[in-house]
N, C-alpha and C positions, 0 to 999 in steps of 0.2 A: 504494500500500500504506500502511496506517495502523497504527501500533503500537496494541495493544489496551488496554493499561493506561497511557494517556498521562497526562502531568502536567496538572493542571487548568488550567494557564496556558500550555501549550506547543502550538505548531502545527508540524506536520510537512509537509514538501514536498520533492520531488525538486529538486535543484539542477542543472538542465541546463547552466547556464553553467560548471559544474565537470565537464562532459562525462559527466554521470550517474555520477560516481565517488563522490560524497558525498551523504549525507542530512543535511538541515538540521533542527535542533531549535531552535525559537525559544521561549526561556523567558520572553521579555518581548514578546508580540505588541502590547502597548500602547505600546511604545517604537519609533518609526520609525527611530531611529539604531542600534538593536541589530541586528547582522547574524546572530546565532545561532551555535550551535556545530554542528560538522559531524562526521559519523561515516560510515565506509565503507558505501556501498550495494552490497554485494557481490552480493546476489542478482540485481539488475538489471544488473549490469555484464557486458558481453559479453567482457571480457578475463579472466574467471575461469571455471574449470571446476568446476561444482557436482556433487558426488556425494552422494546422499541415502541414508542408512542405511535399509534396507527394514524391519527389525524389530528387536526386542530382541536384544542380542548382547553378547558379551564379547570385547574386543580385547586381545591379548597381544603380546609381542615377536615371536612366531612367526606372527602373523596375516599371511597373504598375500592382499592385496586383489584380486589377479588371479584366483586360483583359487576363492576363497570367494564364495558367492552373497550378498554383504553389501550391495552398493551398486547404486543405480539413478541413471543408467545404469551399466553395468559399467565398470570402470577401463580407460582406453584403453591397450592394451598397447604401442603405439608410443611413447607419451610417458611411460610408466611401466614401463620394461622390468624393473625390479627387483621390481616388485610392491608397492612402498611409495608412500605419498602424498608423500614428500619428493623425488620425482624432478622435480617441476614446481612452481614457485612459484605457478602459477595454480590449483593444486588447492585445493578447499574441501570439507571434510567437513561435511555438513549433518545434524544430528540433528533430525528433524521432531517435531512435537507428538505425544505419545502413545507415543514410542519411548524406551527406556532403553538407554544404552550404558555398559558397565562397562569401565574401564581396569584391568587386573590385571597387576602386575609392571612391568617396565621397557619400556613401550610406546615405540616409536621416535618421533622428532621428527616433528611435523606442522606445516605452515605455518599453516593457518587452519581454525578450527572455528566453525560457527554452531550455537548450541544453542537449539532451540525445545522439545525434549523434556527428557530428563534425561541428564546425564553424571555418572557416579558412579565415584570411585576405590574399588577393591575394599577393603573394611575388613579382609578376612582375608588381606591380602598386602602386602608392601612395594611400594607402587605409585607410579608416576611419571606426571606430566603435563608434557610439554615441548612447548609450542605458542607460535608467534610472534604469532598474532592470534586472540583469542577474542571472539565477539560473542554475548551472551546476550539473547534476546528475552523479552518479558513472560511467555510460557508456559514459558520455559526454566528449568532448575535445574542448578546446578553443586554437587556435594557431595563433600567430603572429610572423613570421620569414621572414622579407623582405630581398630581395637581396640588395646588396650594393648600387645600383643606385636608390633605392626607399625608401620612408619613410612610416611608419605606425603611425597613431594617434589613441589612444584609449581614448575617453572622457567618464569618469564615470559621467554621467549627473544626479547627485543625485537630489532628490526632496527637495524643501524647506519644512519646517515643516507644512505650511498651504496647501501644495500641495499633500501630500501623499494620494494615493488612499485608498478607504475604505477597500479594500482587504488586506491592510498591516497596521493594526492598531498599531502595535508596532514599525513601522518605522524602519524596519531592514536595513541592509547594502545594498548598491547598486549593488555589484558584489559578489555573493556567490557561492563558490564551495563546494558542499556536497559530496565530495569523487570523484570529477571528475579530469580531467587532464588539466593543464593550462601551456602553453609554450609560454612565451613572450621573444624572443631572438633577439636582434639586430645583424647586420652583423659585426659591427666594434668591435673587441675584444681587441683593444688597451686599456691600462690602463685608467680609467676614471680620475685618479688623480696620481700625483707623488710628491715626496719631492725634492725640488731644493735648492741648496746653491751655485749657480755659482759665486756670487760676493765675496765669501770668499775663499781664497786659503788655502788649507791644507788637512789633512787626511779625514775631513768630508765634503769636497767640492763635487760638482757634485750632481747627483741624489741619493736618498736613499729610502728604504722601497718598492717602487714600480718602475716598469720599466718605463723609460722615454717615452714620446710620441712626435710627431712632433709639433713644435711651429710656423710653417710657414703658416698654412692654412689661406688664406686671409679672413678677416672679421669674423673669428671665435673667439668669446671672451673666455678669460681664467679668471677664478675666483681665487682670492687670497686675503688674509688679508693684511691690512696695519695698522701699529700702530705708533702713535707719542705721545710724552709726552704733557699733557695739563698743564695749569698754576699751578695745584696742584701736578704736577709730577706724575700723573697717566697716564696710557696708554689709549688713545682714539682710538678705532678701527673703521676701515671702511672696507667694502668688495668691492673691486674694480674689474671692468671688464676691462682687458687689451686686446685690439684687436690686433692680429698679422697680419702683411701684410698690415695694413692700419692704419691711424691715429686714436687714441682713441678719444672718445667724449670729454674728459677732461684730461688735464695733458700731460705728456710725454709718449712716447712709451716704457718706461723702464719696463721690466718684473719684475726684482728684484732690490730693492734698498738697500742701507746700513742701512736704518732706520728700523732695524728688530724689536727691542723691543718685541721679542716674537711673531713676526708676519711676514708673507711673505714667509714662507718655503713651504707651501702646495699649490699646483697649481691644479686646476680642470678644465676640458675641457668637458662640457656636450654636446655642440651642434655639436660635431663630430659624435654623435650617430644617429641612424635612426629609433628608436622606442620611441615614446613619450606618456606617460600616464599622463593625468591630469584630474581635476575634476571640478564640479560645484555644489554649494550648499553643502548639506550633502553627501559627496562622500567618499566611503571607499570600501575596498575589504576584504572579509573574506574567508579563506581557512580552512576547517575543515574535520573531519573524515579521510578518506583515500585519500585525494587529493594529486595528483602528481604535484609538483610545480617546474617549472624551469624558473626563471626570470633572464635574463642576458643582459648586454650591452644596457640598456634602461635608459630613463630619466623620473623621476616622479617629477611633480611640480604642485603647486596650487591644492592640493588634501587634503581633511581632513574632519573629522566628529567629533570624540571625541576630545574635547578641554581640555586645562589645567585647566579650571574652575572646581569648585567642581563637582564631579560626581553627576548626577541626573538620576537615572535609572528608568526603568519601574517598577511599583508596581502592583502585582497581589494578589488576595485574595486566600484563601485555595482552592477555586474551579477554580482557574486560570481565574477569571474574571479580566478585566483590571480596576484597581482602578485609576491608574495615568500613563500617558505616559511621560517619562522623557525627558528633553530637552538636556541633555548631558549624554547619556548612555555610558557605558564602551564598550570596544571591538569593536570599529568602527575606526580602524586605516587605513591609506592608504594601508598598508599590515598587515592583522591580521591573525596570525597563531594560530588557536584555537583548541587545543586537536587533532592535526593532527598526525596520526600514521605512515605516510610515510615521509622519510627524505626529507627536503626542500633544494632547491638550489637557493640562491639569490646572484649573483656575478656581480661585475663590473657595477653597476648601479649608477645613480646620483639622489639624493633626495634633493629637495629644496622647500621652501614654497612660491615661487614666480617664475616668468618667467625671467624677465630681470630687473636688477637694483632694484628699489624700487616700481615696478609695484604693484598696488593693485590687489589682487587675487579675484577669484570668489568663492572660497571654504573657509571653516573654517581653521584657523591655527591649524594643528594637534597637539595633545598632544605628539605623537611620530610617526615617519614614519613607523617603523616596531614594532609591538607589538606582543609578543609571550606568549602564555599560554600552558604549558604542551605539547610542540612540540619539534622537534629536526631537525638538519641538518647543513648546511653550510651557513654562511653570511660572504662573503669575498670580498675584493677589491672594496667596494662601497664607494661613496663620499657623504657627507652630508653637505649642506650649511644651517646654522641655523641663524635666525634673531630674533625669538620670543620665547615664552615659549614652545619650541619644543625640543624633545629628538630624537636622531637618532634611537637607538635600545633600546627597553624596554623588559626585561624578567620578567614577572609579577607574575606568579604563584609560582615559586620557585623550580620547578623540570625540567626546560627546559635544553636541552642538545644541545648546538650549538658550532660549531667552529666559533668563531668571530675573524676574522683575516684580517689584512692589509686593514682596512677601514679607510678613512680619514674624519675628522670632523673639520669644521671651524665655528666659532660662533661669532656674534657681539652683543649678547643680552645686552641691555643697561639699564635695570631696575635697579635703585639704591636703591629701598626699601629693608629693612631688613626683615628677616624671623625669628621670635622668637620661632616658634614651627612647627612641621611637621604634615601633615595629616597621618592618619593610613591606613592600608590595607583595601580595595584594591585601595585606592585613594592616593597612595604614589608617583607615577611617574609623577609629574606635574611640577617639576622645571627644567628649561632649562638645558640640559646636553648632553653629547655624548652617553654614555651607562649607562643605569640603569639596575642593575641585582639583583634579589632576589634569583637567582639560583647559588648554588655552583657546579653545574655539567657541566658548560660550560667552554670553554677555551678562553683566550684572548691574542692574539699574534699579534705584528706588527701594532697595530692600532695607528693612529696619530691624535693629537688634538692641535689646536691652536686658539687663540682668547680669548673670554670672555664667560665662562660657569658659569652661576649663581649658579647652584647646584653642580658644579664640572664636570670635564671631564668624570669621571667614578664615579657612585654612587653605593656603595655596601650596600644593605638593606636586611639583614637577617630578615625574617618575624618571629615575636615573637607571641607566643600563637597561633600557626598554627591550632591546633585542633579546637579552637573556631573561629578564624579569617577566616579560609578557610571552616570551617564546616565539616572537615574530620579528623577522628582519625588516618587515615593512607592514604598515597598516593600510588596508583599503578603506577609504572613508565613505560615509554615506551622508545623506542629508544635503545641505547646501554645497558641500564639496564632493558630492558623489562622482566617482570616476577618477578622483585624484588619489595619490599614494603618499603616505608619510614614511620617510626613511627613518628607521629606528636604529641604524647601525652606529651612529655617532650621536652622543648626547647633546653636543653643543648646537646641533642644528634643530633638534626638537625643542630644546630649552629656549632657543632664541625667539621662538614664536610668542613666548610670554610677554615680550616687549610690547605687543599690540593690545594686550588686555587692559581695559579701563573699568575700574569700579566707579560707577557714576551715580551721584545723588543718593548714596546710601546713608543711613542714619545709625549712629553708634552711641549708646548710652550705657554707662556702667562698665563692667569687665567685658569689654567687647573688642579685644585686640584683633587686628588683622595680622595673621601669623603666617610666616613664610618658611617652609621646610626646604631650604636651599643652602646647604652648608657652605661656609667659607672654603674656598678652593674649588668648588664646583664651577665649571665653565660653560658658557661665558658669563661674565657679570650681567645681571638683568636689571631692568628698570620697571618697577611696579607703579602703576598710575592710579591715584585716587582723585577723582574730579568732582568738585561741588558737593562734597559730603559734609554731614553734620557730625561733630565730635563733641558730645555733650557729657561732661564729666567722665570721659572715656578713660579706661585704665587697662593695663595689661593684666593678664591672668595672675592672680595671687597664688595659684596652686601649682604653677609650673616652677621648674628649677630657678634658683636665684640668679643664675647667669643670664636669664632671659633669652630672647631669640637672637641668634647670630646667623646672618645670611649674607651671601655674596650679591647684594642688590643695592640699588638706589631706590629709595621710596620718594615718589614725586607727588606732592599735594598741589592740586590746582583749585583755587577758590574754595578753601575749606572754611566752615564755620566752627570755631573752637571756643568753647565756653563751658561754664559750670551748669548753666541752665539755658532755656530758650527765651529768657526775658530780654527784651531789647534794651532795658535799663540795667544790664548786668553789672552788679556790684558785689557779687558773691565770690567766695574764695574757698577752695577745698584743698587742704594740704595733702590729702591722701591720693589724689589723682596722679597717676604716672602713665601717661599714654604710651610712652616709649621706654622700654628697657632693652638691654642687650646691645648688640653691635652690628652695624651695617657699613657698607662702603660709603654711602652718602645719603643725605636727606635734603630734599629741595622743596621749598614752599613758595608758591606764587599766589598773589591776590588773596591773602588770608584775612579773615575777620576773626581775630583771636583777642577777645576783649574780656577783661576781668578774669584772665586765665588762671587756672590751677597749674600744677606742675606737669607741663606737657612732656618735658624730658626729665626722666628720673635721674637720681644721682648716679646710677650705675650705667646710664646710657652713654654710648660713644659712637662716633662715626668719623671717617676720614675727611669728610667734606660736608659742611652745613651751609646751605644757601637759603636766604629768605629775601624775597623781592616784592615790592609794591604791596605792602601789607601793613595792617594794624596788628601788632603782635606784642601782647603783654605776657610776661612770664615771671615766675618766682626767681628771685635772685638771692644767692647765698654767698657770693664772693664777688670781688672786683672783676673777675674774668667774665661774669655774666654768661652769655651764650657760648663764649669761647671755651669754657670749661668742658663742653660736650664734644669738642671736635678738634682735629689737628689743623683744620683750615676753615675759617669762617668768612662767608661772603654775604654782605648785607647791602641791599640797594633799595632806597626809598622805603624804609621801614620806620614806622612811627608807633611808639608804644610806651609801656611802663615796666620798669623793674619793680616787681611787687613782692610784698611780704606782709602777711596778716599781722605779725607781731609789731610791725612799724606802722600799721594803719593804712598802708597803701594796698588796696585790695581790688582795684578796678582799673579801667582804661583811662589814663590821664595823659594824652599825647601832648607834645609841643604844638603850639598854634602857629599857623601862617609861616611855615618853614619855607625858605626860598634861598637858592634855586633848587628845584627838584630834578632838573635835567642832569644827565650824568656825563655829558661831554663838554670839556673845556679846552681852551687853546693856550692858556697861560698857567704858570705854576702858582698863581694866587687866586684865592676864592673868597669873595665877599658873601657872607651869609647873614640872614636876618630871620628872627623868629620871636615869638612871645612865650615866656615860660608858663607852665600850667601850675597855678597855685590853688587849685580847687580841692585838693585833698588835705587831710589833717596835717598841720604843721608845714604845709607847703609854702608858706610865706618866706621861710628861710631855707635857701638852697645854695649849694655851690654847683657850678656848671663847668664840666671838663670838656675841652676840645681835644679829641683823640684822633691822631692821624697814624694809620697803619699800626694801631694798637699801642701807640706811645702818646702819653699826655703832652700836648704842646703848650697849653695854657689853661688857666682857670679863672672864672669869674664868680662873683657872689651877687645874689639878688635877694631882695626882701619884698618884691612885689611882682606883678605881672606885666610890667612895662616892656615894650619891645626892645630887643637887643640886636645890635649889629656887630659883626666880627669879621676879621680877615684871617683866613687860614692859609698857611704857606706850605707848598710841596717842594721837596728837594730838587726835583727835575721837572721840566715841562714835557714829560713823556711817560705814559704808562698809567696803570690804574692805582688809585689811592683810596683807601677806606677812611671815611670821616664819620666819627660818632660824636654827637653833642649829647652829653650825659649829665643829667641833674641828679643831685643827691640831697636828701633832707639833712639840714644842719640842726642838731639838737642844742649844741653848744659849740663854741669855737674849736674845741678839741674833740668833738664827738660828731663825726659825720657818718651817716648811714650808707647802706648800699642800694637804697631804693629811691625811685623817682622817675621822672619822664626821660625819654631818650628819643633821638632821631638818628638814623644811620643811612649813609649813602656811599656808594662806590663811584668815584668820579674817574672818568677816563680823560687824561690830559693828552691831547693830540695837537701839538703845535704846528702840524701840517708839514711834517718832514716829507719832502718830495724827491730828494736826491737818491737816485738808485746807487746802491753801494756794491751789492754782490748777488749773483744768482748761482745756485749750486744744484747741479743735476746729479741725483742719486742713482747711479747706474753702474752695472758691472763692467760696462764697455769703456774702459779707460786706458787700455794698453795700446795706445796709438799716439800720434803726434798731438800734443796739446794745442788747442786753438780756441778762438772765441766762438761761442755758439749763439746763433741768432734766435733768441727766445723772448717773446713778449716785448719786443721792441728794444731790447738791451743785449749786451754781450755777457753770456753766462759761461761758467766753466763746470768741470766735473769734479766731484769730491776726490776722486782718485788722482787728479792732477794737482791738487793742493793738499796732499796727504799730511803735510806738517800741521796745517791749520784745520783739517777736516777729518775727524775720526768717527767711526760708526760701530755699533754692534747690531747683530741681527742677521738677516739673510737677504742677499741681493737676488732679484728675480726680474725677468723681462718677458714680454709677450712675444710669441712667435707663431705665425709670421706677424711682422709689424703692420698694423692697419694703415691705410692711406690717410685717414682723418680721425680726429677725436673730437667729441662734442661735450661742451660744458653742460652740467646737469640742470642748472636753473635758468640761465640766459639763453641756452641753445647755441652759443658761440661755437663755431667750428674751427678747429685748428688743423692746418694741412701742411705747414712747412715741415721739412724733414727733421730739423733740430727740435722743434716743439713736440711733434708726435713722438720722437725718440725719447724725450725727457718724460712725457706723460705715460709712456708704456714700458718704462723700465724703472725699478723702484726698490726700496728697502722695506722689509717687513719683519715681524717677529719670526724667529725660528721655532716653530711649534714643536718640531721633533726633539730638539735639544732643550727647549724651554728657555731660550735666550731672547730677551726683549730687544726691540728695535729702539735705537737712540742715536742721536747725532750730537757731537761736540764740535762747536765752531769756535776757534780762537780768534778774537777780534780786537781791534785797537782799544786801548783804555779810555776811560772818561768820555764816553760817547753815548749817544742815544740811538736806539734802533727800533724800527717798526718793520715787521716782516709778515709774510704770508707763506702758507704751506699748501702744496698741490698734491692731490691724491687721485688715484684712478682705480676703478673697480674692474679688475680683469676677469674675475671668475665667479663671484658670488651672485647668484640669481634669485636668492630667496629660498623658501622651503617648498617651492612649487605649489604652495597652497595659499599663503598670505604674503603680502609685501612686508617682510620682516628683516630688513637690513640690520646687520650687526651693529651694536653700539660700541663706542670706544672713548677713551679719555686722552687728553693732551696735557702734559706737564711741561712747564718752562722753568728750568732751574729749581725743580722740586715742588713747584706750586701748580695745582690743578688750574686749568683755565675754564672759565665759566662760558657756557653751561658745562656741568660736570660730564655728562655723557651726550654724545651726538652720533647720528647715524652715518654710516659710510656712504659714499657716493653710489648712485644707481649703477646697475650693470653696464659695463663698457662705456661709462661716461666719467669725465673728470670733474673735480670740485676744488674750488679755492677756499681754504679755511683761513680766517683771520679778519682783521689784523691782530697781531700779538705784539707785545712791547717788552723791551729789555734794555736796561742801562748798564753799561760796563763801568767798573770803578778803576781805581788805580792798580789794584791787583786782581780784582774779580773780572777776568777778561774772557771767560769761556761761557758761551751760550750753550745750554744743555737742553735738548729737546727729547723728552721721553714720549714716544708715539705708540698709542694703543698698548701701553705697558700692562694694563689690567686685563686685556683680552688676548690671551695667548693662543687661541684656537683658530682664529680667522686670519686670512691674509688681507690685512688692511694696509694698502701701499702708501708709502711716503715717497713721492716722485721728485719733488724739488722744493727748494727754499728760495724765496725772493726777499732780499733785505733792502731797506731804505735807511738812511742815516743822516745825522747832522754833520758827518765828516765832509770836508770840502771837496774831497776827491774820491773816486771809486776805487775799489780793490783792484790791484794790478794783477789781472789773471795771467797765468803762464801761457806763453806761445813758444813752442819748440819745433825744431825740424826733425829731431830724432824721436825715439819712443821712450815712454816712461812705464815703469812697472810698479807704480806706487801701491802700497799695501795699507789702505786706510782702515781696514776692518780689524778691530782689536780683538774681538771675541769669537766671531763666527762669520763665515761667508759661504754663500752657496750660489754659484753661477748657474742657476736653473732657469728653465724657460716655461712659460705658460702658453699653451695653445688656445686661441680664441674660440675654437669650436668645441672645447671641453668646458661645460658649464658647472662642473662640480668643483668642490673645494680641493679635492685630491688632484693636484696638477700633474703628478708624475706617475709613471708605472712603478711597480714594485722594484724592478731592476734599476730604474733611474734613481729611486730613493736610496738604494744601497750605494750606488755610485756617488751620489751627492753627499751621503753621510760620510763616505770615505774622504771626499774632497774636503768636507768641513773638518774632519779629524786631522787631515794632512795640513791644512792651514793653521789649525790650533797648535800642532806640533812644531811647524815651521816658526810660528810666532814665538813660542816658548824658547826654542833653540836660539833664535835671533836675540832674545832678551838675555840669555845666558852668555852668549858670545860678547854682547855689548858690555855686560857686567865685568867679564874677564878683562876686556880691553881697558 
């Protein structure tokens, strides 16, 4: 027998070694190591008794299957003496294709149903479906769509482990759709949850994120979080049920109180719906192959099978004999979307692991409510109330494509034990959280989280070693990217796709950290984007290890709202909030509204680069270093805010007024600034004001009123970036100056208009020829190898072969066709990924001079992931300082790009310009083709012109005179044999260099 609407990549066969009990579905026929998934082959099983419904009919509580002419063959009276199908566990009710069976009222429990026709719950009656095993075939339809006056109840009555029938030895899921149609839709389409802020007056008051619903239904409970500080100043959460229109069982009838503490904003109303799905024992639903799934306006509670305990799967031998039956198998979620090739719709439902309050449930606490593998669709507008080690939505395989939008999550998980290490794939989604995603192909917008999430509100887990972990060298995608293939053989390509993910307009309150499981050292470095999100008293998990999250990423915040509450008149302060702990490469914030802020960065937080731009940003201050204490390098541009401390009475946003100028480009080394001090906070009339240039106090003023102040700030040179901070501090007494007060920070680029071309350097392996001037970009350039005394590099030289006739600029479309220009742009220096050697250039230049320069790059081989436009990101360092922005994408395929301008000033002894190029991204070939320098030197560098040949050896650490062919679009530029030869060349150059140094030392 063959399923008719099979998965395009699935193969079906009977598994005789399982005694004909199970049917195998092989989702990966191309993978010989994959043993397939198994489902009961009930129809062919001799240990079952099949009763086929003969024609359309309605089954009620009073239906007697013995006397009614419903079934073929007739029900065996000896084995079913009561006239019901529950007398014998072997009984199977079969609804054939073309037949519709309606369940009306409270139909008695049935062990097993096979649906090939239609099974409909009567929309005009309070109807029940209580079945232990449901199998829906491709022609089958299951439908529950009650009218507004009636309720439907679907009880997934799973077997206990000791009760499973012999015909299901692998103890499969209770409700299985093998390509059928399932429509579970309640009549009430009002939002299942909404965000409310009615007790706070201001621009963020009222409802948000979801449409409001009626709060007046008598006796209908509303769920929301409540949080109060305990004796240790931590927030203790409870999940309260507030009954409207009647007195609540405990406490007042107040819906929202002032004791927010990161709780009470999200309100959920499940019991206004009229479809309820719950379970008993090992209860779960699986939808696979070509199932059409439409689940809306319903309530799921007390249902679960796969737990958060360590996975314990079934074990089969090479002949598919059952060696062991697992007690915690994977892929048994309340809703399991397993390799489903049709778009899924799951909207406006409520999920909770209990029914009322703290009632003890009949099912297992689920690992996740919705678990998806290699499926796609929409999961939107749902509400999740979590109490235990449960996750709301889990994207497990890593190629899922879902619109995950406007879902609400509240959690009060109270486990205080720490976690020192994580489980590995496929057992990674076990820590309580809102969303766990291993897939960079989904979108996340408008989701809201509050309460306590042990593993984080969102857990981002790129799967490493996919080829071995998943057992697939490549993944054939479905959904939007159907027909495309993901290469799993190298992690850095699949990881790189994460740079495209944007978490947009999400709401975080309480212990709702966004957590990234991407360890330091994993390649390449990633950039995680959070855009237009709310961070309301957001804190990292208090139950994870004290080291916090450590990840090889840059976190990028665009337009965040960061505050203790949603009040537009924010003057509150919470010393316990620590949004960020741990360690990251960088953290960048743009256009932030961070007013009256708590501790956004904890004392243990650190990063290599911290950038804040165009923002109102207030933060707790515990030292003169202020924000610099959290980072190795701080970049502030147009940032106005307050250094706050509740003990000193500065607990809100008190920015400086009328600061001028706010432009960041100057032409001279003097800056005239003006502003008005902010004296509106306690003791604000007495302040000292420091003028800090490049982290050094240049001068200090004192003020005792809010009168405008004008000041001249001087820069050492009229070239390059300079950070300026005007920082006020409360003065309690002449000898007692605090660390808090208003501040304004700006980074000014001083560009005096240097126009004199000084030197152009072509970074190419082809320099063993007569030195000459190269006609490039209207000036005479030279090659690094021709000026080996002043130009030294590390890394690997590479060039394109054959050389193209033209090269196009990526943004302007300018076409370069001259021989020298094309040669410069298609031969370059990169990291040596094989030996782990970073690319850098050291240029020795005249002292006491000012330089402005540009760097040219060309993308010879990286075309993206063949799925999304995911160009690799990289960093640029000039003399040890990261250049802003911290990370930037490489140029598009077969195009060049001009980066800069960059600035550097030589001193009397500091005469070496050091460029570290893509030093943090060792896995990609990101070329550095040439450097174009301008200077205030009166004459240009005298480039060498010779009639003989030169064999300059500018490469100090590694060189590789390899070639890149333009018709090879992969990152692997060379054949295996070529790689061996080039490795030997590199070793030879290294040995030659060492011997040369020894000889020179002897001489």
